[in-house]
C-alpha positions as CSV (number, residue, x, y, z in Angstrom):
1,M,-12.6,-9.3,-12.8
2,F,-11.7,-11.8,-10.2
3,T,-12.8,-13.0,-7.0
4,A,-11.2,-15.3,-4.5
5,N,-13.9,-17.8,-5.0
6,D,-12.4,-18.4,-8.5
7,F,-9.4,-20.0,-7.1
8,I,-11.4,-22.8,-5.1
9,P,-11.5,-26.2,-6.8
10,T,-14.2,-28.4,-7.1
11,S,-12.3,-31.4,-7.6
12,Y,-9.1,-33.2,-9.0
13,S,-8.3,-35.4,-11.9
14,Q,-5.2,-37.4,-10.5
15,S,-4.2,-38.5,-7.0
16,I,-0.7,-38.9,-6.1
17,E,0.7,-40.7,-3.0
18,S,4.0,-39.0,-2.2
19,G,6.9,-37.0,-3.7
20,N,8.7,-33.6,-3.7
21,F,9.4,-30.2,-5.3
22,Q,11.8,-27.5,-4.8
23,W,11.3,-24.0,-5.7
24,S,13.5,-20.3,-5.0
25,A,11.5,-17.1,-4.5
26,P,13.4,-13.9,-4.3
27,S,12.7,-10.8,-2.0
28,N,11.6,-8.1,-3.3
29,I,11.9,-4.2,-2.8
30,A,8.8,-1.8,-2.9
31,L,9.0,1.5,-4.8
32,V,5.7,2.9,-4.0
33,K,5.0,1.5,-0.5
34,Y,2.0,-0.9,0.7
35,W,1.4,0.4,4.4
36,G,-2.0,-0.5,5.9
37,K,-4.3,-3.1,5.3
38,K,-8.1,-4.6,5.4
39,D,-8.9,-7.9,6.1
40,N,-7.6,-11.0,4.7
41,Q,-4.3,-9.2,3.8
42,I,-6.0,-7.0,1.2
43,P,-4.1,-3.8,0.3
44,A,-5.5,-0.2,1.8
45,N,-3.2,0.7,-1.2
46,P,-1.5,-0.2,-4.1
47,S,2.4,-0.8,-4.7
48,V,4.9,-1.6,-7.1
49,S,8.2,-3.4,-6.5
50,F,11.4,-4.5,-7.8
51,T,12.1,-8.1,-7.8
52,L,15.1,-8.8,-6.4
53,N,17.6,-11.8,-8.1
54,N,20.0,-12.8,-5.0
55,C,18.4,-12.5,-2.1
56,K,16.3,-15.7,-1.8
57,T,14.6,-18.3,0.2
58,I,15.0,-22.2,-1.6
59,T,12.3,-24.6,0.0
60,K,11.7,-27.7,-0.6
61,L,8.4,-29.6,0.2
62,A,8.1,-33.4,0.5
63,F,4.8,-34.9,1.0
64,E,3.2,-38.4,2.0
65,K,-0.5,-39.2,1.9
66,K,-1.8,-40.1,5.1
67,H,-3.9,-43.2,5.3
68,F,-6.7,-43.0,7.5
69,D,-8.4,-46.6,9.0
70,K,-11.6,-46.6,7.6
71,L,-13.4,-46.9,11.1
72,S,-11.4,-43.7,12.6
73,V,-12.4,-40.4,11.7
74,T,-10.5,-38.5,8.9
75,D,-7.5,-36.7,10.4
76,S,-8.8,-33.3,11.0
77,K,-5.0,-31.5,11.8
78,F,-2.5,-30.4,9.5
79,S,0.5,-32.6,9.5
80,F,4.1,-30.9,8.9
81,D,7.3,-31.1,10.2
82,L,9.5,-27.7,9.5
83,L,13.2,-27.7,8.9
84,F,15.4,-24.2,8.8
85,E,18.8,-25.1,7.3
86,G,18.2,-28.8,7.8
87,K,17.1,-28.7,11.7
88,P,14.0,-28.8,13.1
89,K,12.8,-25.3,14.0
90,E,9.8,-25.1,15.9
91,A,9.6,-21.0,16.1
92,F,8.3,-20.8,12.7
93,K,5.9,-23.6,13.3
94,P,2.8,-21.5,14.2
95,K,3.1,-19.3,11.4
96,I,3.1,-22.0,8.7
97,Q,-0.2,-23.4,10.6
98,K,-1.6,-20.4,10.5
99,F,-0.7,-20.0,6.9
100,F,-2.5,-23.5,6.2
101,E,-5.5,-22.2,7.9
102,R,-6.2,-19.2,5.7
103,I,-5.3,-21.3,2.7
104,E,-7.2,-24.3,3.0
105,I,-10.4,-23.4,1.4
106,Y,-8.3,-23.0,-1.9
107,L,-6.2,-26.0,-1.2
108,P,-8.6,-28.9,-0.1
109,F,-5.7,-31.6,-0.1
110,L,-3.8,-30.0,2.9
111,K,-5.2,-32.4,5.5
112,D,-4.7,-35.5,3.4
113,Y,-0.7,-35.4,3.6
114,H,2.0,-35.1,5.8
115,F,4.3,-32.4,4.7
116,T,8.5,-31.7,5.0
117,I,9.1,-28.3,4.7
118,D,12.7,-28.0,4.4
119,T,14.0,-24.2,3.8
120,E,16.7,-22.0,3.5
121,N,17.9,-18.6,2.7
122,T,20.7,-17.2,0.6
123,F,21.0,-14.5,2.7
124,P,22.0,-14.5,6.4
125,H,19.0,-15.0,8.9
126,S,18.2,-11.7,11.2
127,S,20.5,-9.7,8.8
128,G,17.2,-7.8,9.2
129,I,16.2,-8.2,5.3
130,A,12.4,-9.5,5.4
131,S,12.7,-13.5,4.7
132,S,8.4,-13.6,4.8
133,A,8.0,-12.5,1.6
134,S,10.5,-14.8,-0.1
135,G,9.4,-17.6,2.4
136,M,6.1,-17.7,1.7
137,A,6.6,-17.3,-1.8
138,A,8.6,-20.4,-2.2
139,L,6.0,-22.5,-0.2
140,A,3.0,-21.0,-2.7
141,M,5.0,-22.2,-5.4
142,N,5.6,-25.7,-4.0
143,L,1.9,-26.3,-3.0
144,M,0.7,-25.0,-6.2
145,S,3.3,-27.8,-8.1
146,L,1.3,-30.2,-6.1
147,E,-2.1,-28.8,-6.8
148,K,-0.7,-29.0,-10.8
149,A,0.1,-32.9,-10.4
150,L,-3.2,-33.4,-8.9
151,N,-4.9,-31.1,-11.7
152,P,-2.7,-31.2,-14.5
153,A,-5.5,-28.8,-16.5
154,I,-4.4,-26.0,-14.7
155,T,-2.8,-23.0,-16.9
156,D,0.3,-21.2,-16.2
157,D,-1.7,-17.8,-15.5
158,Y,-3.8,-19.5,-13.3
159,F,-0.8,-21.4,-11.5
160,H,1.0,-18.1,-11.0
161,Q,-2.2,-15.9,-9.8
162,K,-3.1,-18.8,-7.4
163,A,0.5,-18.9,-6.0
164,S,0.8,-15.2,-5.4
165,L,-2.8,-15.0,-3.8
166,L,-1.8,-18.1,-1.6
167,A,1.8,-16.3,-1.0
168,R,-0.2,-12.9,-0.4
169,L,-2.4,-14.7,2.3
170,G,0.8,-15.4,4.2
171,S,2.7,-12.3,4.0
172,G,1.2,-9.3,2.0
173,S,4.4,-8.6,0.1
174,A,5.0,-12.3,-0.8
175,C,2.4,-11.8,-3.9
176,R,5.2,-9.6,-5.2
177,S,7.7,-12.1,-4.9
178,V,6.2,-14.8,-7.7
179,K,6.6,-13.6,-11.3
180,G,8.1,-10.6,-13.3
181,E,10.9,-8.2,-12.8
182,V,8.5,-5.0,-11.7
183,V,5.7,-6.3,-9.9
184,V,2.2,-4.3,-9.3
185,W,-0.2,-5.4,-6.5
186,G,-3.5,-3.6,-5.7
187,N,-6.3,-2.1,-7.8
188,Q,-4.9,0.5,-9.8
189,A,-7.2,2.1,-12.6
190,N,-4.6,2.9,-15.0
191,I,-2.8,-0.8,-14.8
192,E,-5.0,-3.4,-16.8
193,G,-5.1,-6.7,-14.9
194,S,-4.4,-5.2,-11.4
195,S,-5.8,-6.8,-8.2
196,D,-5.8,-6.8,-4.6
197,L,-5.7,-10.6,-4.5
198,F,-2.7,-11.0,-6.3
199,G,0.4,-9.4,-7.6
200,V,1.0,-9.0,-11.5
201,E,3.7,-8.3,-13.6
202,F,4.1,-4.7,-14.8
203,P,1.9,-4.8,-18.3
204,Y,3.7,-1.8,-20.1
205,N,7.1,-0.9,-21.5
206,I,9.9,-0.2,-19.4
207,H,12.8,1.7,-20.5
208,E,16.5,0.1,-21.1
209,N,17.4,2.4,-18.1
210,F,15.9,0.0,-15.7
211,K,17.0,-3.0,-17.2
212,N,19.4,-4.9,-14.8
213,Y,18.8,-1.7,-12.0
214,Q,21.1,-2.3,-8.9
215,D,20.1,-2.9,-5.4
216,T,23.4,-2.7,-3.0
217,I,21.2,-3.3,0.8
218,L,23.5,-2.0,3.9
219,L,22.8,-3.6,6.6
220,V,22.4,-0.9,9.2
221,D,21.0,-2.8,12.0
222,K,20.3,-6.6,11.9
223,G,18.4,-6.7,15.4
224,E,14.7,-7.5,16.0
225,K,12.7,-4.6,15.3
226,Q,10.9,-2.8,18.1
227,V,7.4,-2.9,16.1
228,S,6.4,-5.5,13.7
229,S,5.4,-4.5,10.4
230,T,1.9,-6.4,11.3
231,V,1.6,-4.2,14.3
232,G,2.5,-1.3,11.9
233,H,0.0,-2.1,9.5
234,D,-3.0,-2.1,11.9
235,L,-1.9,1.2,13.3
236,M,-3.2,2.8,9.9
237,H,-6.6,1.9,10.9
238,D,-7.1,5.2,13.0
239,H,-4.4,7.4,11.7
240,P,-4.8,10.6,10.9
241,F,-3.1,10.6,7.6
242,A,-4.3,7.3,6.2
243,E,-6.4,8.5,3.4
244,R,-4.5,11.0,2.3
245,R,-1.4,8.8,2.1
246,F,-3.4,6.1,0.5
247,A,-4.4,8.7,-2.3
248,Q,-0.9,9.6,-2.7
249,A,0.5,5.7,-3.4
250,H,-2.5,6.0,-6.4
251,E,-0.7,9.1,-7.8
252,N,2.5,8.2,-7.4
253,L,1.8,4.8,-9.1
254,D,0.0,6.5,-12.2
255,K,3.4,8.6,-12.4
256,L,5.9,5.5,-12.5
257,I,3.7,4.0,-15.4
258,A,5.0,7.1,-17.3
259,I,8.6,7.4,-15.9
260,F,9.0,3.5,-16.5
261,E,8.4,4.2,-20.1
262,N,10.4,7.3,-20.6
263,G,13.1,6.5,-18.6
264,N,13.2,9.7,-16.6
265,L,15.7,9.1,-13.5
266,E,15.4,12.2,-11.8
267,E,11.4,11.6,-11.5
268,F,12.2,8.2,-10.3
269,I,14.6,9.3,-7.5
270,K,11.7,11.8,-6.4
271,I,9.1,9.0,-6.4
272,V,11.0,6.6,-4.8
273,E,12.9,8.5,-1.7
274,S,9.7,10.3,-0.8
275,E,7.9,6.9,-0.6
276,A,10.6,5.7,1.5
277,L,10.4,8.8,4.0
278,T,6.6,9.0,3.7
279,L,6.3,5.1,5.0
280,H,8.7,5.9,7.9
281,A,6.5,9.5,8.6
282,M,3.4,7.1,8.8
283,M,5.3,5.0,11.6
284,M,6.1,8.4,13.3
285,T,2.9,9.7,13.1
286,S,1.4,6.8,14.2
287,M,-0.3,6.5,18.1
288,P,1.6,5.2,19.6
289,Y,4.5,6.8,17.7
290,Y,7.8,4.6,16.8
291,I,11.0,5.0,14.6
292,L,12.6,2.2,13.1
293,M,15.4,4.4,11.4
294,K,18.6,4.7,13.4
295,P,21.2,7.3,13.4
296,N,23.1,5.3,10.5
297,T,20.1,5.4,8.3
298,L,20.5,9.3,8.4
299,Q,24.0,9.4,7.7
300,I,23.9,7.2,4.5
301,I,20.9,9.0,3.3
302,N,22.5,12.4,3.9
303,A,25.8,10.7,2.1
304,I,24.1,9.6,-1.1
305,W,22.3,13.3,-1.3
306,K,25.7,14.5,-1.0
307,F,27.3,12.3,-3.8
308,R,24.4,12.8,-6.2
309,N,24.8,16.4,-5.6
310,E,28.3,16.3,-6.2
311,T,28.5,13.8,-9.2
312,Q,25.3,13.9,-10.8
313,I,25.1,10.4,-10.7
314,P,21.5,8.9,-10.6
315,V,21.7,6.7,-7.3
316,C,18.9,6.9,-4.6
317,F,17.9,4.8,-1.3
318,T,14.9,3.3,-0.2
319,L,13.9,1.5,3.0
320,D,11.7,-1.3,3.9
321,A,9.9,-1.3,7.4
322,G,13.2,-1.2,9.1
323,A,16.9,0.6,9.5
324,N,18.9,-1.2,6.5
325,V,19.0,0.9,3.0
326,H,18.5,-0.2,-0.2
327,V,20.8,1.8,-2.7
328,L,19.1,1.7,-6.1
329,Y,21.2,2.6,-9.3
330,P,21.6,2.0,-13.2
331,N,23.6,-1.0,-14.2
332,K,26.1,1.5,-16.1
333,N,26.8,3.2,-12.8
334,K,27.8,0.0,-10.7
335,E,31.7,0.2,-10.6
336,T,31.5,3.8,-9.1
337,I,28.8,3.0,-6.7
338,L,30.4,0.1,-5.6
339,Q,33.3,2.2,-4.7
340,F,31.7,5.2,-3.4
341,I,30.0,2.2,-1.1
342,K,33.3,0.9,0.0
343,D,35.0,4.5,0.7
344,E,31.7,6.2,2.5
345,L,28.9,4.2,3.8
346,V,30.6,0.6,4.9
347,G,31.3,2.4,8.0
348,F,27.6,3.2,8.7
349,C,27.0,-0.6,8.4
350,Q,26.8,-3.2,11.1
351,N,30.2,-5.4,11.1
352,G,30.4,-3.8,7.6
353,Q,28.2,-6.0,6.0
354,Y,26.1,-5.5,2.6
355,L,24.3,-7.2,-0.1
356,C,24.8,-6.8,-3.7
357,D,21.6,-7.7,-5.3
358,E,20.0,-6.7,-8.7
359,I,16.5,-7.1,-10.6
360,G,15.5,-10.9,-11.0
361,T,12.4,-12.3,-12.3
362,G,10.9,-14.1,-9.7
363,A,10.4,-17.6,-8.7
364,M,11.8,-20.8,-10.2
365,L,11.5,-24.3,-10.3
366,L,14.7,-26.2,-8.8
């Protein structure tokens, strides 16, 4: 069983003056939701997600070694510039500062370099799609590339597990954006290798039905959420239904093991939709309580239910901690569903905007 200490390096065999790496990392959409966390970004319950393919963050990391005057004290600060789409973005810096503070124990070289982090998203910023998962995963992959340059003996498994662990310390769900089409995060007795520390590729058979699964994201509301996910997670600490919810997540994840193997889309839909609604039920029953769905979110859900009843096509919805709707469906139904979205759902989207995505495989070195 891994502990976090297994990822603290003792020494490096190489030294490197300067260089750069560039990685892309995708967003992901949870099927069994993680909501509520313990210290150090440890999840209160396990989750499983589809990795997306098109909605991603592309981050270039340039680094240059700082040279200290022998008489001066070693520079004890993190040194970095942050660019978003090529322009300085001061607003993002505190988040990166906090991230570096959390991961320094695992990457002791962080204060030895000045970094230039240049990042952009393939989806519109403030579209209501969480970019923290893809952004933190992309940054973690770059930092691991530098660690691998300092210690070429690092194995691929270690590289990806540690990248996922680092990403988790930036944003919990980011640990599911590193590697794999279907990723499990959190300790689950029946899933070999699962861990609270990092995400792992779902280790069992996945039925043909789920290959190239589609996710069309309907942008219902692109505004800032009234309640951030960080605050929402914290409200689970004294939540009257928290313990039952955490147990339910374990139960649903167990059910999905069989569903992924046998391809039963009807059972898949039941779990995915009830998980989405449970997530929002937890928000509505927190103290203070709040609602992140919008009237158009409900209009879309009702239209999907009506369409599914009339056509028997296995299309379903899921939600993140926000108003946007992810429409999930098998690849073979793509044409019909996209027509349905254009005919009946686009009117509920802000400025008629939606994004077409599908299952991807994780982060890529560019």
